[in-house]
C-alpha positions as CSV (number, residue, x, y, z in Angstrom):
1,X,24.8,70.1,65.3
2,X,25.9,73.7,64.9
3,X,23.6,76.7,64.5
4,X,24.7,77.7,61.0
5,X,22.0,79.3,59.0
6,X,20.9,77.0,56.2
7,X,20.5,78.1,52.5
8,X,17.9,76.3,50.5
9,X,17.6,76.0,46.7
10,X,15.1,74.0,44.7
11,X,15.5,73.3,41.0
12,X,13.1,72.0,38.5
13,X,14.7,70.7,35.3
14,X,17.8,72.8,36.1
15,X,16.0,76.0,36.7
16,X,15.8,77.5,40.3
17,X,12.1,77.6,41.3
18,X,12.4,78.3,45.0
19,X,14.9,79.4,47.7
20,X,12.7,78.5,50.7
21,X,12.8,75.6,53.1
22,X,10.1,73.6,51.2
23,X,8.8,73.5,47.7
24,X,5.6,71.9,46.3
25,X,5.6,70.9,42.6
26,X,2.1,71.3,41.1
27,X,1.9,69.7,37.7
28,X,-0.5,70.9,35.1
29,X,-1.8,69.1,32.0
30,X,0.9,70.7,29.8
31,X,3.6,69.3,32.1
32,X,3.4,65.8,30.8
33,X,6.8,64.1,30.6
34,X,9.7,63.4,32.8
35,X,11.1,66.1,35.2
36,X,13.9,66.3,37.7
37,X,13.5,68.1,41.0
38,X,16.7,68.8,43.0
39,X,17.0,70.1,46.6
40,X,20.3,71.8,47.6
41,X,20.9,72.7,51.2
42,X,24.0,74.5,52.3
43,X,25.4,76.1,55.4
44,X,27.8,78.2,53.4
45,X,30.6,75.7,53.8
46,X,29.2,72.3,53.1
47,X,26.4,71.4,50.6
48,X,24.1,68.4,50.4
49,X,21.7,67.7,47.6
50,X,19.1,65.2,46.6
51,X,17.4,64.7,43.2
52,X,14.1,63.0,42.3
53,X,12.8,62.1,38.9
54,X,9.1,62.6,38.4
55,X,6.9,61.4,35.6
56,X,3.7,63.4,34.8
57,X,1.4,61.2,32.7
58,X,-0.7,62.7,29.9
59,X,-4.3,61.7,30.6
60,X,-7.0,61.8,27.9
61,X,-9.2,64.3,29.7
62,X,-12.1,64.0,27.3
63,X,-12.3,60.2,27.8
64,X,-12.0,60.7,31.6
65,X,-15.0,63.1,31.6
66,X,-17.1,60.8,29.5
67,X,-17.3,58.5,32.6
68,X,-19.5,61.1,34.4
69,X,-23.2,61.4,33.8
70,X,-24.6,64.8,32.7
71,X,-25.3,67.1,35.5
72,X,-27.9,69.8,35.6
73,X,-27.6,72.6,38.2
């Protein structure tokens, strides 16, 4: 393995979201649906990439909260 500096790029749904070695996708309620995350690593000459498909489910938050008893603090 050579000592070339590696270049990192992370894309979420085709848009660059990070150029660091790692990326953590944190979904929010409004992100429901299917998304693609792609990691691209290059040494300036060669490039490798991997892509994942992620499904964020829309959860009925009100129904979920109904499962908890009332709380008084």
